[in-house]
N, C-alpha and C positions, 0 to 999 in steps of 0.2 A: 686260784692260780691259773696259769695258762693251760689250755687244753693242748692235746698233741697236734691238732690241726693248726692252731695258732702258732705253735712252736715251729711246725714245718714251713708255714708261710714265711715267718720271720727269718728262719735260717736260710731258706732259698733266696729270699730277697737280699739278704746280706751277702751271700755268695755271688749273686748277680752284680751287686753294687761293687764288690771287690774286683770282679773281672773288668767292669767298666772303668774303674779308677786306674788299674794297671794298664789297660788298653790306651787310655788318654796319656798317661805318663810316657809310655814308649813311643806313642805317636808324636808327642811334643818334643821328644828327644831326637827325633829324626829316624827312628827305627820304625819298622812296620808295627802297627797297632796290635797285630795278631801275636807278636812276641809276648804281650801281656798275658796270654793264655798259658804260657809256660810257667807262670807263677803258681799255678795249681799243682805242679809236679814237684814232689819233694826232691831235694838235692839240686835239681835244675833251678829252682827258685833262688837258691843261695848263689849259684853261679851267675844268674841273670842280674842279681843285685850287685855283684862284683863288676859285671860288665857296665852297668849303669854308673857305678861309682868311679871306675878307673879308666874306662875306654873313652876315646874322643868321640863325642856325639856328632853324628852326621850333620845335624842342623847347625852346629857351630863351625864345623869344617867348611860348609858351603858359604858361610858369611865371612870367612877369612879372619877369624879372631886370632 
């Protein structure tokens, strides 16, 4: 099985990947990429998902859709 060192490396790598993915999503939506870091905070991550789902994205507002 995995050693504790391997598990630590894999878990930290997945956390970093999770942060990068949310950073890119918020950046492409027109918000600052740093908003993606809020996805690590419980309750706030749910609120930010609601913002992404129901708020008008700045990138779409700038293109006059």
